[in-house]
PDB file of N, CA, C and O in Angstrom:
ATOM      1  N   MET A   1      51.456  89.318  86.891  1.00  0.00           N
ATOM      2  CA  MET A   1      50.863  90.627  87.150  1.00  0.00           C
ATOM      3  C   MET A   1      49.550  90.441  87.890  1.00  0.00           C
ATOM      4  O   MET A   1      48.730  89.597  87.529  1.00  0.00           O
ATOM      5  N   THR A   2      49.371  91.211  88.889  1.00  0.00           N
ATOM      6  CA  THR A   2      48.126  91.245  89.636  1.00  0.00           C
ATOM      7  C   THR A   2      47.132  92.125  88.901  1.00  0.00           C
ATOM      8  O   THR A   2      47.511  93.152  88.337  1.00  0.00           O
ATOM      9  N   SER A   3      45.890  91.742  88.899  1.00  0.00           N
ATOM     10  CA  SER A   3      44.855  92.601  88.326  1.00  0.00           C
ATOM     11  C   SER A   3      44.705  93.834  89.194  1.00  0.00           C
ATOM     12  O   SER A   3      44.861  93.770  90.414  1.00  0.00           O
ATOM     13  N   GLN A   4      44.400  94.959  88.558  1.00  0.00           N
ATOM     14  CA  GLN A   4      44.272  96.217  89.279  1.00  0.00           C
ATOM     15  C   GLN A   4      43.084  97.018  88.778  1.00  0.00           C
ATOM     16  O   GLN A   4      42.626  96.850  87.648  1.00  0.00           O
ATOM     17  N   VAL A   5      42.596  97.899  89.651  1.00  0.00           N
ATOM     18  CA  VAL A   5      41.595  98.893  89.286  1.00  0.00           C
ATOM     19  C   VAL A   5      42.137 100.246  89.735  1.00  0.00           C
ATOM     20  O   VAL A   5      43.080 100.319  90.524  1.00  0.00           O
ATOM     21  N   ILE A   6      41.536 101.306  89.228  1.00  0.00           N
ATOM     22  CA  ILE A   6      41.925 102.655  89.648  1.00  0.00           C
ATOM     23  C   ILE A   6      40.885 103.149  90.632  1.00  0.00           C
ATOM     24  O   ILE A   6      39.685 103.099  90.364  1.00  0.00           O
ATOM     25  N   THR A   7      41.355 103.625  91.770  1.00  0.00           N
ATOM     26  CA  THR A   7      40.460 104.127  92.813  1.00  0.00           C
ATOM     27  C   THR A   7      40.862 105.540  93.202  1.00  0.00           C
ATOM     28  O   THR A   7      41.992 105.970  92.971  1.00  0.00           O
ATOM     29  N   ALA A   8      39.919 106.245  93.793  1.00  0.00           N
ATOM     30  CA  ALA A   8      40.146 107.628  94.223  1.00  0.00           C
ATOM     31  C   ALA A   8      39.017 108.000  95.182  1.00  0.00           C
ATOM     32  O   ALA A   8      38.197 107.159  95.551  1.00  0.00           O
ATOM     33  N   ASN A   9      38.988 109.256  95.572  1.00  0.00           N
ATOM     34  CA  ASN A   9      37.874 109.794  96.341  1.00  0.00           C
ATOM     35  C   ASN A   9      37.225 110.908  95.526  1.00  0.00           C
ATOM     36  O   ASN A   9      37.914 111.773  94.985  1.00  0.00           O
ATOM     37  N   ALA A  10      35.901 110.882  95.442  1.00  0.00           N
ATOM     38  CA  ALA A  10      35.166 111.932  94.738  1.00  0.00           C
ATOM     39  C   ALA A  10      35.430 113.253  95.455  1.00  0.00           C
ATOM     40  O   ALA A  10      35.340 113.333  96.680  1.00  0.00           O
ATOM     41  N   LEU A  11      35.752 114.269  94.696  1.00  0.00           N
ATOM     42  CA  LEU A  11      36.159 115.547  95.265  1.00  0.00           C
ATOM     43  C   LEU A  11      35.060 116.198  96.095  1.00  0.00           C
ATOM     44  O   LEU A  11      35.336 116.690  97.189  1.00  0.00           O
ATOM     45  N   VAL A  12      33.841 116.216  95.615  1.00  0.00           N
ATOM     46  CA  VAL A  12      32.763 116.918  96.311  1.00  0.00           C
ATOM     47  C   VAL A  12      32.211 116.094  97.473  1.00  0.00           C
ATOM     48  O   VAL A  12      32.093 116.606  98.586  1.00  0.00           O
ATOM     49  N   GLU A  13      31.868 114.818  97.230  1.00  0.00           N
ATOM     50  CA  GLU A  13      31.240 113.994  98.266  1.00  0.00           C
ATOM     51  C   GLU A  13      32.227 113.299  99.180  1.00  0.00           C
ATOM     52  O   GLU A  13      31.906 113.007 100.332  1.00  0.00           O
ATOM     53  N   GLY A  14      33.424 113.029  98.682  1.00  0.00           N
ATOM     54  CA  GLY A  14      34.409 112.289  99.456  1.00  0.00           C
ATOM     55  C   GLY A  14      34.269 110.788  99.352  1.00  0.00           C
ATOM     56  O   GLY A  14      35.071 110.056  99.931  1.00  0.00           O
ATOM     57  N   ASP A  15      33.258 110.304  98.618  1.00  0.00           N
ATOM     58  CA  ASP A  15      33.045 108.867  98.472  1.00  0.00           C
ATOM     59  C   ASP A  15      34.215 108.197  97.762  1.00  0.00           C
ATOM     60  O   ASP A  15      34.889 108.805  96.930  1.00  0.00           O
ATOM     61  N   VAL A  16      34.440 106.938  98.105  1.00  0.00           N
ATOM     62  CA  VAL A  16      35.404 106.126  97.374  1.00  0.00           C
ATOM     63  C   VAL A  16      34.791 105.825  96.012  1.00  0.00           C
ATOM     64  O   VAL A  16      33.629 105.430  95.923  1.00  0.00           O
ATOM     65  N   VAL A  17      35.568 106.012  94.963  1.00  0.00           N
ATOM     66  CA  VAL A  17      35.090 105.750  93.605  1.00  0.00           C
ATOM     67  C   VAL A  17      36.120 104.920  92.855  1.00  0.00           C
ATOM     68  O   VAL A  17      37.291 104.853  93.230  1.00  0.00           O
ATOM     69  N   TYR A  18      35.654 104.294  91.791  1.00  0.00           N
ATOM     70  CA  TYR A  18      36.488 103.431  90.956  1.00  0.00           C
ATOM     71  C   TYR A  18      36.275 103.819  89.504  1.00  0.00           C
ATOM     72  O   TYR A  18      35.151 104.110  89.095  1.00  0.00           O
ATOM     73  N   LEU A  19      37.347 103.827  88.723  1.00  0.00           N
ATOM     74  CA  LEU A  19      37.232 104.137  87.303  1.00  0.00           C
ATOM     75  C   LEU A  19      36.493 103.004  86.607  1.00  0.00           C
ATOM     76  O   LEU A  19      36.905 101.846  86.675  1.00  0.00           O
ATOM     77  N   ALA A  20      35.405 103.345  85.942  1.00  0.00           N
ATOM     78  CA  ALA A  20      34.567 102.353  85.273  1.00  0.00           C
ATOM     79  C   ALA A  20      34.872 102.328  83.776  1.00  0.00           C
ATOM     80  O   ALA A  20      35.542 103.218  83.252  1.00  0.00           O
ATOM     81  N   HIS A  21      34.378 101.312  83.109  1.00  0.00           N
ATOM     82  CA  HIS A  21      34.479 101.251  81.649  1.00  0.00           C
ATOM     83  C   HIS A  21      33.826 102.501  81.083  1.00  0.00           C
ATOM     84  O   HIS A  21      32.773 102.914  81.570  1.00  0.00           O
ATOM     85  N   GLY A  22      34.410 103.101  80.088  1.00  0.00           N
ATOM     86  CA  GLY A  22      33.864 104.312  79.497  1.00  0.00           C
ATOM     87  C   GLY A  22      34.396 105.576  80.145  1.00  0.00           C
ATOM     88  O   GLY A  22      34.124 106.677  79.667  1.00  0.00           O
ATOM     89  N   GLY A  23      35.160 105.434  81.239  1.00  0.00           N
ATOM     90  CA  GLY A  23      35.818 106.588  81.832  1.00  0.00           C
ATOM     91  C   GLY A  23      35.079 107.287  82.955  1.00  0.00           C
ATOM     92  O   GLY A  23      35.610 108.237  83.529  1.00  0.00           O
ATOM     93  N   GLY A  24      33.882 106.856  83.286  1.00  0.00           N
ATOM     94  CA  GLY A  24      33.163 107.473  84.403  1.00  0.00           C
ATOM     95  C   GLY A  24      33.659 106.933  85.734  1.00  0.00           C
ATOM     96  O   GLY A  24      34.461 106.001  85.782  1.00  0.00           O
ATOM     97  N   TRP A  25      33.171 107.528  86.807  1.00  0.00           N
ATOM     98  CA  TRP A  25      33.526 107.080  88.156  1.00  0.00           C
ATOM     99  C   TRP A  25      32.339 106.339  88.757  1.00  0.00           C
ATOM    100  O   TRP A  25      31.227 106.866  88.796  1.00  0.00           O
ATOM    101  N   ALA A  26      32.576 105.116  89.225  1.00  0.00           N
ATOM    102  CA  ALA A  26      31.535 104.295  89.841  1.00  0.00           C
ATOM    103  C   ALA A  26      31.775 104.204  91.342  1.00  0.00           C
ATOM    104  O   ALA A  26      32.921 104.208  91.793  1.00  0.00           O
ATOM    105  N   ARG A  27      30.710 104.122  92.106  1.00  0.00           N
ATOM    106  CA  ARG A  27      30.832 104.000  93.554  1.00  0.00           C
ATOM    107  C   ARG A  27      30.841 102.550  94.020  1.00  0.00           C
ATOM    108  O   ARG A  27      30.978 102.280  95.214  1.00  0.00           O
ATOM    109  N   SER A  28      30.700 101.636  93.103  1.00  0.00           N
ATOM    110  CA  SER A  28      30.725 100.206  93.423  1.00  0.00           C
ATOM    111  C   SER A  28      31.924  99.554  92.732  1.00  0.00           C
ATOM    112  O   SER A  28      32.143  99.739  91.535  1.00  0.00           O
ATOM    113  N   LEU A  29      32.684  98.798  93.497  1.00  0.00           N
ATOM    114  CA  LEU A  29      33.850  98.117  92.942  1.00  0.00           C
ATOM    115  C   LEU A  29      33.463  97.154  91.832  1.00  0.00           C
ATOM    116  O   LEU A  29      34.248  96.920  90.913  1.00  0.00           O
ATOM    117  N   SER A  30      32.267  96.595  91.907  1.00  0.00           N
ATOM    118  CA  SER A  30      31.827  95.642  90.878  1.00  0.00           C
ATOM    119  C   SER A  30      31.721  96.287  89.502  1.00  0.00           C
ATOM    120  O   SER A  30      31.713  95.581  88.494  1.00  0.00           O
ATOM    121  N   GLN A  31      31.641  97.619  89.439  1.00  0.00           N
ATOM    122  CA  GLN A  31      31.531  98.328  88.161  1.00  0.00           C
ATOM    123  C   GLN A  31      32.882  98.842  87.654  1.00  0.00           C
ATOM    124  O   GLN A  31      32.950  99.479  86.603  1.00  0.00           O
ATOM    125  N   ALA A  32      33.946  98.568  88.395  1.00  0.00           N
ATOM    126  CA  ALA A  32      35.265  99.078  88.022  1.00  0.00           C
ATOM    127  C   ALA A  32      35.834  98.348  86.812  1.00  0.00           C
ATOM    128  O   ALA A  32      35.592  97.159  86.609  1.00  0.00           O
ATOM    129  N   GLU A  33      36.592  99.089  86.019  1.00  0.00           N
ATOM    130  CA  GLU A  33      37.332  98.482  84.914  1.00  0.00           C
ATOM    131  C   GLU A  33      38.568  97.814  85.504  1.00  0.00           C
ATOM    132  O   GLU A  33      39.332  98.449  86.231  1.00  0.00           O
ATOM    133  N   VAL A  34      38.767  96.541  85.195  1.00  0.00           N
ATOM    134  CA  VAL A  34      39.897  95.778  85.722  1.00  0.00           C
ATOM    135  C   VAL A  34      40.992  95.727  84.668  1.00  0.00           C
ATOM    136  O   VAL A  34      40.737  95.445  83.497  1.00  0.00           O
ATOM    137  N   PHE A  35      42.213  96.004  85.106  1.00  0.00           N
ATOM    138  CA  PHE A  35      43.375  96.003  84.213  1.00  0.00           C
ATOM    139  C   PHE A  35      44.284  94.830  84.551  1.00  0.00           C
ATOM    140  O   PHE A  35      44.714  94.676  85.694  1.00  0.00           O
ATOM    141  N   ALA A  36      44.571  94.006  83.552  1.00  0.00           N
ATOM    142  CA  ALA A  36      45.507  92.905  83.721  1.00  0.00           C
ATOM    143  C   ALA A  36      46.875  93.265  83.145  1.00  0.00           C
ATOM    144  O   ALA A  36      47.879  92.629  83.463  1.00  0.00           O
ATOM    145  N   ASP A  37      46.901  94.279  82.304  1.00  0.00           N
ATOM    146  CA  ASP A  37      48.126  94.705  81.635  1.00  0.00           C
ATOM    147  C   ASP A  37      48.693  95.946  82.325  1.00  0.00           C
ATOM    148  O   ASP A  37      48.001  96.961  82.409  1.00  0.00           O
ATOM    149  N   PRO A  38      49.939  95.894  82.824  1.00  0.00           N
ATOM    150  CA  PRO A  38      50.517  97.037  83.533  1.00  0.00           C
ATOM    151  C   PRO A  38      50.581  98.315  82.692  1.00  0.00           C
ATOM    152  O   PRO A  38      50.367  99.406  83.220  1.00  0.00           O
ATOM    153  N   ALA A  39      50.868  98.198  81.412  1.00  0.00           N
ATOM    154  CA  ALA A  39      50.968  99.383  80.558  1.00  0.00           C
ATOM    155  C   ALA A  39      49.609 100.071  80.421  1.00  0.00           C
ATOM    156  O   ALA A  39      49.529 101.299  80.459  1.00  0.00           O
ATOM    157  N   SER A  40      48.552  99.293  80.263  1.00  0.00           N
ATOM    158  CA  SER A  40      47.203  99.870  80.174  1.00  0.00           C
ATOM    159  C   SER A  40      46.812 100.530  81.483  1.00  0.00           C
ATOM    160  O   SER A  40      46.232 101.616  81.491  1.00  0.00           O
ATOM    161  N   ALA A  41      47.130  99.871  82.590  1.00  0.00           N
ATOM    162  CA  ALA A  41      46.805 100.420  83.899  1.00  0.00           C
ATOM    163  C   ALA A  41      47.519 101.748  84.124  1.00  0.00           C
ATOM    164  O   ALA A  41      46.903 102.704  84.596  1.00  0.00           O
ATOM    165  N   GLU A  42      48.786 101.822  83.799  1.00  0.00           N
ATOM    166  CA  GLU A  42      49.560 103.054  83.986  1.00  0.00           C
ATOM    167  C   GLU A  42      49.054 104.173  83.077  1.00  0.00           C
ATOM    168  O   GLU A  42      48.998 105.331  83.490  1.00  0.00           O
ATOM    169  N   SER A  43      48.687 103.834  81.850  1.00  0.00           N
ATOM    170  CA  SER A  43      48.164 104.829  80.915  1.00  0.00           C
ATOM    171  C   SER A  43      46.855 105.427  81.437  1.00  0.00           C
ATOM    172  O   SER A  43      46.680 106.646  81.438  1.00  0.00           O
ATOM    173  N   LYS A  44      45.943 104.567  81.877  1.00  0.00           N
ATOM    174  CA  LYS A  44      44.664 105.046  82.416  1.00  0.00           C
ATOM    175  C   LYS A  44      44.868 105.808  83.725  1.00  0.00           C
ATOM    176  O   LYS A  44      44.153 106.769  84.009  1.00  0.00           O
ATOM    177  N   LEU A  45      45.852 105.372  84.520  1.00  0.00           N
ATOM    178  CA  LEU A  45      46.148 106.062  85.769  1.00  0.00           C
ATOM    179  C   LEU A  45      46.605 107.490  85.490  1.00  0.00           C
ATOM    180  O   LEU A  45      46.174 108.421  86.171  1.00  0.00           O
ATOM    181  N   SER A  46      47.467 107.670  84.503  1.00  0.00           N
ATOM    182  CA  SER A  46      47.932 109.018  84.137  1.00  0.00           C
ATOM    183  C   SER A  46      46.767 109.916  83.742  1.00  0.00           C
ATOM    184  O   SER A  46      46.704 111.080  84.138  1.00  0.00           O
ATOM    185  N   ALA A  47      45.853 109.367  82.964  1.00  0.00           N
ATOM    186  CA  ALA A  47      44.677 110.145  82.551  1.00  0.00           C
ATOM    187  C   ALA A  47      43.789 110.467  83.754  1.00  0.00           C
ATOM    188  O   ALA A  47      43.256 111.573  83.849  1.00  0.00           O
ATOM    189  N   ALA A  48      43.628 109.525  84.659  1.00  0.00           N
ATOM    190  CA  ALA A  48      42.781 109.750  85.838  1.00  0.00           C
ATOM    191  C   ALA A  48      43.409 110.789  86.771  1.00  0.00           C
ATOM    192  O   ALA A  48      42.692 111.587  87.375  1.00  0.00           O
ATOM    193  N   LEU A  49      44.719 110.785  86.892  1.00  0.00           N
ATOM    194  CA  LEU A  49      45.406 111.765  87.742  1.00  0.00           C
ATOM    195  C   LEU A  49      45.188 113.192  87.242  1.00  0.00           C
ATOM    196  O   LEU A  49      45.218 114.142  88.024  1.00  0.00           O
ATOM    197  N   ALA A  50      44.972 113.333  85.959  1.00  0.00           N
ATOM    198  CA  ALA A  50      44.758 114.664  85.370  1.00  0.00           C
ATOM    199  C   ALA A  50      43.345 115.197  85.640  1.00  0.00           C
ATOM    200  O   ALA A  50      43.058 116.355  85.336  1.00  0.00           O
ATOM    201  N   ARG A  51      42.482 114.386  86.192  1.00  0.00           N
ATOM    202  CA  ARG A  51      41.088 114.781  86.430  1.00  0.00           C
ATOM    203  C   ARG A  51      40.916 115.341  87.847  1.00  0.00           C
ATOM    204  O   ARG A  51      40.016 114.932  88.581  1.00  0.00           O
ATOM    205  N   SER A  52      41.777 116.264  88.213  1.00  0.00           N
ATOM    206  CA  SER A  52      41.815 116.796  89.583  1.00  0.00           C
ATOM    207  C   SER A  52      40.580 117.609  89.960  1.00  0.00           C
ATOM    208  O   SER A  52      40.378 117.897  91.140  1.00  0.00           O
ATOM    209  N   GLY A  53      39.764 117.979  89.006  1.00  0.00           N
ATOM    210  CA  GLY A  53      38.524 118.681  89.316  1.00  0.00           C
ATOM    211  C   GLY A  53      37.403 117.740  89.738  1.00  0.00           C
ATOM    212  O   GLY A  53      36.345 118.190  90.178  1.00  0.00           O
ATOM    213  N   GLU A  54      37.632 116.431  89.606  1.00  0.00           N
ATOM    214  CA  GLU A  54      36.614 115.427  89.925  1.00  0.00           C
ATOM    215  C   GLU A  54      36.985 114.566  91.125  1.00  0.00           C
ATOM    216  O   GLU A  54      36.137 114.248  91.958  1.00  0.00           O
ATOM    217  N   VAL A  55      38.259 114.191  91.207  1.00  0.00           N
ATOM    218  CA  VAL A  55      38.704 113.229  92.220  1.00  0.00           C
ATOM    219  C   VAL A  55      40.043 113.627  92.812  1.00  0.00           C
ATOM    220  O   VAL A  55      40.790 114.415  92.231  1.00  0.00           O
ATOM    221  N   VAL A  56      40.334 113.063  93.990  1.00  0.00           N
ATOM    222  CA  VAL A  56      41.636 113.236  94.641  1.00  0.00           C
ATOM    223  C   VAL A  56      42.125 111.869  95.107  1.00  0.00           C
ATOM    224  O   VAL A  56      41.337 110.935  95.251  1.00  0.00           O
ATOM    225  N   GLY A  57      43.423 111.759  95.339  1.00  0.00           N
ATOM    226  CA  GLY A  57      43.995 110.520  95.865  1.00  0.00           C
ATOM    227  C   GLY A  57      43.882 109.350  94.919  1.00  0.00           C
ATOM    228  O   GLY A  57      43.546 108.243  95.340  1.00  0.00           O
ATOM    229  N   VAL A  58      44.155 109.572  93.651  1.00  0.00           N
ATOM    230  CA  VAL A  58      44.012 108.540  92.624  1.00  0.00           C
ATOM    231  C   VAL A  58      45.205 107.570  92.692  1.00  0.00           C
ATOM    232  O   VAL A  58      46.358 107.998  92.747  1.00  0.00           O
ATOM    233  N   TYR A  59      44.913 106.268  92.689  1.00  0.00           N
ATOM    234  CA  TYR A  59      45.998 105.278  92.654  1.00  0.00           C
ATOM    235  C   TYR A  59      45.477 103.929  92.167  1.00  0.00           C
ATOM    236  O   TYR A  59      44.270 103.701  92.092  1.00  0.00           O
ATOM    237  N   LEU A  60      46.414 103.042  91.837  1.00  0.00           N
ATOM    238  CA  LEU A  60      46.078 101.686  91.422  1.00  0.00           C
ATOM    239  C   LEU A  60      45.892 100.806  92.650  1.00  0.00           C
ATOM    240  O   LEU A  60      46.633 100.915  93.626  1.00  0.00           O
ATOM    241  N   MET A  61      44.907  99.948  92.587  1.00  0.00           N
ATOM    242  CA  MET A  61      44.574  99.061  93.695  1.00  0.00           C
ATOM    243  C   MET A  61      44.568  97.614  93.198  1.00  0.00           C
ATOM    244  O   MET A  61      43.943  97.313  92.181  1.00  0.00           O
ATOM    245  N   ASP A  62      45.255  96.724  93.904  1.00  0.00           N
ATOM    246  CA  ASP A  62      45.280  95.312  93.544  1.00  0.00           C
ATOM    247  C   ASP A  62      43.953  94.653  93.883  1.00  0.00           C
ATOM    248  O   ASP A  62      43.393  94.872  94.957  1.00  0.00           O
ATOM    249  N   VAL A  63      43.457  93.843  92.953  1.00  0.00           N
ATOM    250  CA  VAL A  63      42.209  93.115  93.169  1.00  0.00           C
ATOM    251  C   VAL A  63      42.365  91.660  92.745  1.00  0.00           C
ATOM    252  O   VAL A  63      43.201  91.328  91.905  1.00  0.00           O
ATOM    253  N   ALA A  64      41.553  90.808  93.336  1.00  0.00           N
ATOM    254  CA  ALA A  64      41.426  89.423  92.892  1.00  0.00           C
ATOM    255  C   ALA A  64      40.196  89.351  91.997  1.00  0.00           C
ATOM    256  O   ALA A  64      39.215  90.060  92.221  1.00  0.00           O
ATOM    257  N   THR A  65      40.252  88.503  90.994  1.00  0.00           N
ATOM    258  CA  THR A  65      39.116  88.377  90.075  1.00  0.00           C
ATOM    259  C   THR A  65      38.681  86.921  89.937  1.00  0.00           C
ATOM    260  O   THR A  65      38.121  86.532  88.912  1.00  0.00           O
ATOM    261  N   ASP A  66      38.936  86.122  90.961  1.00  0.00           N
ATOM    262  CA  ASP A  66      38.625  84.690  90.918  1.00  0.00           C
ATOM    263  C   ASP A  66      37.152  84.410  90.647  1.00  0.00           C
ATOM    264  O   ASP A  66      36.822  83.441  89.963  1.00  0.00           O
ATOM    265  N   THR A  67      36.271  85.241  91.172  1.00  0.00           N
ATOM    266  CA  THR A  67      34.837  85.024  91.029  1.00  0.00           C
ATOM    267  C   THR A  67      34.250  85.768  89.828  1.00  0.00           C
ATOM    268  O   THR A  67      33.048  85.688  89.572  1.00  0.00           O
ATOM    269  N   GLY A  68      35.084  86.479  89.104  1.00  0.00           N
ATOM    270  CA  GLY A  68      34.600  87.287  87.992  1.00  0.00           C
ATOM    271  C   GLY A  68      34.254  88.703  88.405  1.00  0.00           C
ATOM    272  O   GLY A  68      34.042  89.568  87.555  1.00  0.00           O
ATOM    273  N   VAL A  69      34.196  88.946  89.707  1.00  0.00           N
ATOM    274  CA  VAL A  69      33.921  90.275  90.254  1.00  0.00           C
ATOM    275  C   VAL A  69      35.157  90.706  91.028  1.00  0.00           C
ATOM    276  O   VAL A  69      35.664  89.939  91.847  1.00  0.00           O
ATOM    277  N   PRO A  70      35.653  91.912  90.789  1.00  0.00           N
ATOM    278  CA  PRO A  70      36.857  92.332  91.514  1.00  0.00           C
ATOM    279  C   PRO A  70      36.606  92.438  93.019  1.00  0.00           C
ATOM    280  O   PRO A  70      35.596  92.985  93.460  1.00  0.00           O
ATOM    281  N   THR A  71      37.545  91.906  93.787  1.00  0.00           N
ATOM    282  CA  THR A  71      37.498  92.026  95.248  1.00  0.00           C
ATOM    283  C   THR A  71      38.858  92.510  95.724  1.00  0.00           C
ATOM    284  O   THR A  71      39.883  92.110  95.172  1.00  0.00           O
ATOM    285  N   PRO A  72      38.883  93.363  96.738  1.00  0.00           N
ATOM    286  CA  PRO A  72      40.154  93.908  97.229  1.00  0.00           C
ATOM    287  C   PRO A  72      41.079  92.811  97.748  1.00  0.00           C
ATOM    288  O   PRO A  72      40.629  91.833  98.345  1.00  0.00           O
ATOM    289  N   LYS A  73      42.363  92.987  97.514  1.00  0.00           N
ATOM    290  CA  LYS A  73      43.353  92.051  98.037  1.00  0.00           C
ATOM    291  C   LYS A  73      43.887  92.506  99.394  1.00  0.00           C
ATOM    292  O   LYS A  73      44.497  91.715 100.114  1.00  0.00           O
ATOM    293  N   HIS A  74      43.669  93.742  99.739  1.00  0.00           N
ATOM    294  CA  HIS A  74      44.215  94.283 100.974  1.00  0.00           C
ATOM    295  C   HIS A  74      43.073  94.746 101.886  1.00  0.00           C
ATOM    296  O   HIS A  74      42.065  95.275 101.420  1.00  0.00           O
ATOM    297  N   PHE A  75      43.253  94.536 103.187  1.00  0.00           N
ATOM    298  CA  PHE A  75      42.228  94.926 104.157  1.00  0.00           C
ATOM    299  C   PHE A  75      41.858  96.396 104.042  1.00  0.00           C
ATOM    300  O   PHE A  75      40.681  96.746 104.135  1.00  0.00           O
ATOM    301  N   ARG A  76      42.845  97.259 103.840  1.00  0.00           N
ATOM    302  CA  ARG A  76      42.574  98.706 103.754  1.00  0.00           C
ATOM    303  C   ARG A  76      41.540  99.001 102.675  1.00  0.00           C
ATOM    304  O   ARG A  76      40.635  99.810 102.886  1.00  0.00           O
ATOM    305  N   GLU A  77      41.667  98.358 101.535  1.00  0.00           N
ATOM    306  CA  GLU A  77      40.756  98.609 100.419  1.00  0.00           C
ATOM    307  C   GLU A  77      39.368  98.030 100.699  1.00  0.00           C
ATOM    308  O   GLU A  77      38.360  98.624 100.316  1.00  0.00           O
ATOM    309  N   ALA A  78      39.313  96.892 101.355  1.00  0.00           N
ATOM    310  CA  ALA A  78      38.011  96.329 101.733  1.00  0.00           C
ATOM    311  C   ALA A  78      37.313  97.262 102.715  1.00  0.00           C
ATOM    312  O   ALA A  78      36.100  97.453 102.634  1.00  0.00           O
ATOM    313  N   PHE A  79      38.061  97.838 103.628  1.00  0.00           N
ATOM    314  CA  PHE A  79      37.521  98.774 104.613  1.00  0.00           C
ATOM    315  C   PHE A  79      37.054 100.061 103.931  1.00  0.00           C
ATOM    316  O   PHE A  79      35.987 100.579 104.262  1.00  0.00           O
ATOM    317  N   ARG A  80      37.835 100.582 102.985  1.00  0.00           N
ATOM    318  CA  ARG A  80      37.479 101.820 102.281  1.00  0.00           C
ATOM    319  C   ARG A  80      36.157 101.688 101.542  1.00  0.00           C
ATOM    320  O   ARG A  80      35.371 102.636 101.509  1.00  0.00           O
ATOM    321  N   GLN A  81      35.901 100.533 100.952  1.00  0.00           N
ATOM    322  CA  GLN A  81      34.695 100.399 100.130  1.00  0.00           C
ATOM    323  C   GLN A  81      33.421 100.329 100.955  1.00  0.00           C
ATOM    324  O   GLN A  81      32.332 100.453 100.393  1.00  0.00           O
ATOM    325  N   THR A  82      33.513 100.133 102.267  1.00  0.00           N
ATOM    326  CA  THR A  82      32.307 100.092 103.089  1.00  0.00           C
ATOM    327  C   THR A  82      31.840 101.472 103.510  1.00  0.00           C
ATOM    328  O   THR A  82      30.727 101.608 104.016  1.00  0.00           O
ATOM    329  N   GLY A  83      32.648 102.490 103.318  1.00  0.00           N
ATOM    330  CA  GLY A  83      32.239 103.842 103.662  1.00  0.00           C
ATOM    331  C   GLY A  83      32.738 104.267 105.025  1.00  0.00           C
ATOM    332  O   GLY A  83      33.549 103.566 105.631  1.00  0.00           O
ATOM    333  N   PRO A  84      32.270 105.399 105.519  1.00  0.00           N
ATOM    334  CA  PRO A  84      32.761 105.937 106.796  1.00  0.00           C
ATOM    335  C   PRO A  84      32.508 104.975 107.952  1.00  0.00           C
ATOM    336  O   PRO A  84      31.504 104.263 107.969  1.00  0.00           O
ATOM    337  N   SER A  85      33.419 104.959 108.908  1.00  0.00           N
ATOM    338  CA  SER A  85      33.270 104.063 110.050  1.00  0.00           C
ATOM    339  C   SER A  85      32.804 104.796 111.308  1.00  0.00           C
ATOM    340  O   SER A  85      32.579 104.170 112.344  1.00  0.00           O
ATOM    341  N   ASN A  86      32.660 106.106 111.222  1.00  0.00           N
ATOM    342  CA  ASN A  86      32.306 106.870 112.414  1.00  0.00           C
ATOM    343  C   ASN A  86      30.810 106.916 112.694  1.00  0.00           C
ATOM    344  O   ASN A  86      30.412 107.231 113.816  1.00  0.00           O
ATOM    345  N   LYS A  87      29.979 106.616 111.719  1.00  0.00           N
ATOM    346  CA  LYS A  87      28.523 106.622 111.878  1.00  0.00           C
ATOM    347  C   LYS A  87      27.927 105.570 110.968  1.00  0.00           C
ATOM    348  O   LYS A  87      28.573 105.104 110.030  1.00  0.00           O
ATOM    349  N   PHE A  88      26.698 105.204 111.251  1.00  0.00           N
ATOM    350  CA  PHE A  88      25.996 104.262 110.378  1.00  0.00           C
ATOM    351  C   PHE A  88      25.226 105.081 109.345  1.00  0.00           C
ATOM    352  O   PHE A  88      24.046 105.383 109.525  1.00  0.00           O
ATOM    353  N   HIS A  89      25.912 105.433 108.267  1.00  0.00           N
ATOM    354  CA  HIS A  89      25.298 106.210 107.210  1.00  0.00           C
ATOM    355  C   HIS A  89      25.977 105.900 105.886  1.00  0.00           C
ATOM    356  O   HIS A  89      26.912 105.101 105.836  1.00  0.00           O
ATOM    357  N   GLY A  90      25.520 106.515 104.838  1.00  0.00           N
ATOM    358  CA  GLY A  90      26.134 106.314 103.519  1.00  0.00           C
ATOM    359  C   GLY A  90      25.992 104.876 103.050  1.00  0.00           C
ATOM    360  O   GLY A  90      24.907 104.301 103.133  1.00  0.00           O
ATOM    361  N   LYS A  91      27.067 104.296 102.563  1.00  0.00           N
ATOM    362  CA  LYS A  91      27.035 102.943 102.011  1.00  0.00           C
ATOM    363  C   LYS A  91      26.606 101.905 103.037  1.00  0.00           C
ATOM    364  O   LYS A  91      25.963 100.914 102.692  1.00  0.00           O
ATOM    365  N   GLN A  92      26.962 102.132 104.300  1.00  0.00           N
ATOM    366  CA  GLN A  92      26.580 101.170 105.341  1.00  0.00           C
ATOM    367  C   GLN A  92      25.072 101.148 105.526  1.00  0.00           C
ATOM    368  O   GLN A  92      24.484 100.071 105.629  1.00  0.00           O
ATOM    369  N   ALA A  93      24.438 102.297 105.570  1.00  0.00           N
ATOM    370  CA  ALA A  93      22.982 102.367 105.731  1.00  0.00           C
ATOM    371  C   ALA A  93      22.282 101.824 104.495  1.00  0.00           C
ATOM    372  O   ALA A  93      21.260 101.147 104.610  1.00  0.00           O
ATOM    373  N   ASP A  94      22.825 102.115 103.303  1.00  0.00           N
ATOM    374  CA  ASP A  94      22.222 101.638 102.078  1.00  0.00           C
ATOM    375  C   ASP A  94      22.215 100.122 102.004  1.00  0.00           C
ATOM    376  O   ASP A  94      21.300  99.537 101.425  1.00  0.00           O
ATOM    377  N   ALA A  95      23.228  99.472 102.584  1.00  0.00           N
ATOM    378  CA  ALA A  95      23.333  98.017 102.553  1.00  0.00           C
ATOM    379  C   ALA A  95      22.235  97.357 103.380  1.00  0.00           C
ATOM    380  O   ALA A  95      21.927  96.187 103.154  1.00  0.00           O
ATOM    381  N   GLN A  96      21.644  98.062 104.317  1.00  0.00           N
ATOM    382  CA  GLN A  96      20.589  97.525 105.164  1.00  0.00           C
ATOM    383  C   GLN A  96      19.244  97.484 104.463  1.00  0.00           C
ATOM    384  O   GLN A  96      18.355  96.746 104.890  1.00  0.00           O
ATOM    385  N   GLU A  97      19.073  98.244 103.415  1.00  0.00           N
ATOM    386  CA  GLU A  97      17.775  98.331 102.729  1.00  0.00           C
ATOM    387  C   GLU A  97      17.500  97.107 101.893  1.00  0.00           C
ATOM    388  O   GLU A  97      16.453  97.020 101.252  1.00  0.00           O
TER     389      GLU A  97
END
């Protein structure tokens, strides 16, 4: 089984978010709750899908945990976590500080 996290987009801001420990939404992948058990991942995914007033586009995302910090296994997910690509703003601008 591949380790997974739950990802979505925040409904109001549109930011990429990850389900964190305790059930909140984090904007950093490093704060995401990682699931190694498929049954736990599916259970949490069902609960997250029901939170339609907070997020949209909820799904499970494969991650590697070799370093102890989750990292995306797919290019699309690595690209999503950097923020919008049309301007230098949001997460991209914050990374420069």
